[in-house]
Every structure is written in structure tokens, then in C-alpha cells.
N, C-alpha and C positions, 0 to 999 in steps of 0.2 A: 227720782224714780226709785222705786224699792225693788230690789232683786229678790226673787224667790230662790230658795235653795231646794235642790233635788236631794233625794236621800243618799246620793254619793257625795254630796258636797259642792256640786257644780252648780253655778247659778243659771237662771233661765236665759239671761243675757249671753252667757258663754254658750249655752246650747243653741241659741239663735245664730250666733257668729259661726259656730261649727256648721250648722245647716247651710248657712249662706256660702260658706267656703266649699262645702260639698256640691252644692247647686253650681257654683262657678267652675269646679273641676269637671264636673259632669257636662257642662256646656262646652268646655274646651276639648273633651275626649272626642275623637273622630267617630263617625258612625261605621257600622259594619261595612256598609257599601264603600265608604272611603277607604277603609283598610283593605278591603278586596281590591279596589282599583289601584291602590298604592302597591300592594303585593304583586299584582299582575304587571303593573309598570316595572317594578324592580326586577321581576323574573324576566321580563323581555329585555330590559337593559343587560342583565347578566348573561342572557343567552346571546345576544348580539356581541357582547364583549368577548365571550368565549369563542364565538365563530371568528371574530377578527384576530384573536390570539392564534387559533388554529391556522388561519390563512397565512399568518407571518411565519409561523413555524414551518408549515408546508412549502411556502415559497422559498425558504432557505434550504430545506431538504432537497426540493426539486432542483434547485440550482447546483447543489453538491452532486446530486445524482447525475445531472446532465454533464457536469465536468468530468465525473468519473467514467461515464459512459463514453464520452469523446476521447478520453485518455485510453480507455481499453480498445476502442476502435483503432486509434493511431498505432498502439502496440500490435494489434492484429495485422494491419496493413504492412507494418516494417517486418513482422514475422514472416508474412506470405512472400515478400521479396527476398528475405534472408534465406528461406528454405531453398530457393532456387541455387543460391551459392553453396549452401551446405551440401545439396545433392551433387552438384558439380564436383565439390571437394572429395566427397565420398567415392564418386566414379573414378576420379583421378588416383585416389588412394587405392582403388582396386587395380587400376592400370599399373601403378607403381608396384603393387604385389605380384605382378606378373601376368595378369589377364589382358587379353587383347582390348583395345579401347572399346570397340563396338560391343563386346561381351560386358565389359564393366558397366557401360551405360545401360545396356539392356538389363542387367541385374537390379541396378538402382530403379529403373522404370518399373519392373516387376515388383519390387519391393513397395513402391508408391501404389501400384494397383492392388496390392495385398491390403494395404492400410485402407485404401478407398473402399474396397469390398467388405472388409470388417466393419467399417462404420456404416455402410449401407445395411448390412445384415442387422447390426444392432438397432438402427433407426427403424428399420421395418418392425422389429419385435416391439419397441416402444410404441410405435403408432397403432399397432394392433391392439394394445392394451387400453386405448382411449375408449371411455364409456361416457354416455350421456349422463348428465347429473340428474339420476332417476329421482332421488329424494326431493331434490329442489323442485323438479317439475310437478311432483305429486302434491307438495305443500303448496305450491303457487296455484295449482288447479283448486285445491280445497279453499284457499283464501278467496279466489275469484267467486266460487260457488257460495261461500258464506256472504260475501259482500253483495252478490246478486240477491240471495235470499233476504238479507237484512234490508236492503234498499226496496225490495219488492213489498215486504211487510210494512215498511214505513210509508210507502206510496198508498197502500191499501188502508192504513189506519189513521 
């Protein structure tokens, strides 16, 4: 078989082999649909894995937060019982300073009432500052109105 030569020096046999290799390569290339399906599956797997990672991290954080909250609660209970002894000691200290016992206990009781009154006053001031989340309510209303309009036009169209 005689090979013809092209102007660049390649034989027709070489050109035919190159075209055959290109055809094989194109036959092995996935279609756009296959690429999109593969990308979609990969994205789905990635999202699921990210969610699982977030769950594991949150589980650990929640466990630590729960243990911390339990320890704070225990500290609060011990503090509440300890305050009784602290106030008794304060009253007895006032007795030792020369006050009658009943006056010393009355002074400590008055001091406790003053602290309670101050806390109530500050609490009422803070509660009066509570406002509705007006911007969130407004944007939620806008979103609902938009969705209603969009689904209404989709049903008509």
C-alpha cells in the first residue's frame, strides 16, 4: 500500500490513525447530561457530608453546653444555700458590734429587701425596652406577598 504524503510531511495513514484516535476519545467523553448528573450527584453528596459534619460538631458543642449549664445551675443552688449562712453571719457580726439581736436581723432583712427592690426596678426597665422585631415582620410580609404573587402568576401562565 502506498502512503500519500501531505504538505506537512505526514502520511495519510497517520492522519487516518489520528482521526480514529480522536473518534475513540470522543466516544469515551461523557455527554453534557452525564456531566450534569455527575455534578449534581457530587454536589448532593458534598451537601450531605457537610450536614453530617455540622451535626457531629453541634452534638459535641451541645454536650459541652449542657454540662456547663448543669455546673452553673449547681453553683447557683450552692450559692443560694450559702447566702443564708452569709446573712446569718452578717447579722451575728452586727450583734457582736453592739446591736440588739432583733435589730441586727432586721438590718440584714432590710438590706436584702433593698437588693430585691433594685433588681425589680432594673428588670422592669429592661422589660419595657422590649420591642417587636419590626424589620423582620415587614420583610416576612413582603416575602409572603411576593411568593403569593409569583405562584399566582405561575398558575395563570
